[in-house]
Steps between C-alpha positions, in 0.01 A plus 500: 500500500188297404298813440776648286549183305134444416233681705230269361676166560366291788744361765446202726659541845663184629481317741137517617466649841225552748596854586793741450743329734856575406845449663515881540154548647128428486287717271187289515405635154727421203744799440430462124154636575655854558815478293414320173431700188400187295239229554595226740349198677582285802348188651422620854303379791200693384464460120366812339394356175306217347526139608650417156781758548580359844515146358726622226743660746483177715613304194798733456589464870465118475742489203766724671447426869697179488762617247393277219377768265321417178593497131155652430505762779595794266222408260252462788596844643498668159151374430393640832632846414816499711826659355709519817554313823636667817678262732502664846803352682427705806187318611508401873461121481469468880164677507360315197552180308639646178760287323855626509600736218775249400237237428279731292817627320584133414147447369525806285839389370334164402215675310593567139406848381542677829811713532643706785531863361568720808577485868467764774637365821277217611253569210548307172302570186440224248351548154253250352553430130204625296418178322128538455347768282259727686240452227449227246226364288424131507221305344254390776534135375881523570461590867514196729255470789664456835323460834678658788606827662782731405749289691425214257670679211860460644502119499337507150775732375758276668371204308490706174127417476396860495624611166162633389365604835412860533357679803127491483250640750244258637137582585601582863734767372269648250419875552150574634252690289564814712872489465697664222816393339764680303 
């Protein structure tokens, strides 16, 4: 469904899991690896991305893992490039410490701008409202300076202090002289 709906949209799989441990069996690797026809990400035991991406996914898990949600979560996810969330209700909680699907579902319900759009058995798909334009032009003097990692943006958005904040790459993220960019 995700690949048919938008093959370029990125999906975050919830909850975070160490391995592919499900109530129906243990795959070790995430089944989405072989089945997905659209980009996806999951916070697993072995992060296959940057430290910043891992910290961003941890912030999402923190907001949803206790069911509280966040009024700024949709904006946070949209800024990070996520359009969909896939709640996997068939995670085996006895082999890991993932929060119950009911708790994550409650957190999603308390997060404005996130809406359940489909369900397939134990899998529920939520859509993130596209609140942030993909590209915008802002005067450099209008961009606030914030010290912190990617996870710092969620509390700033919650406090409505991030109105003018735009994603900006820092020196550690700058491409090297040998790399190319599109």
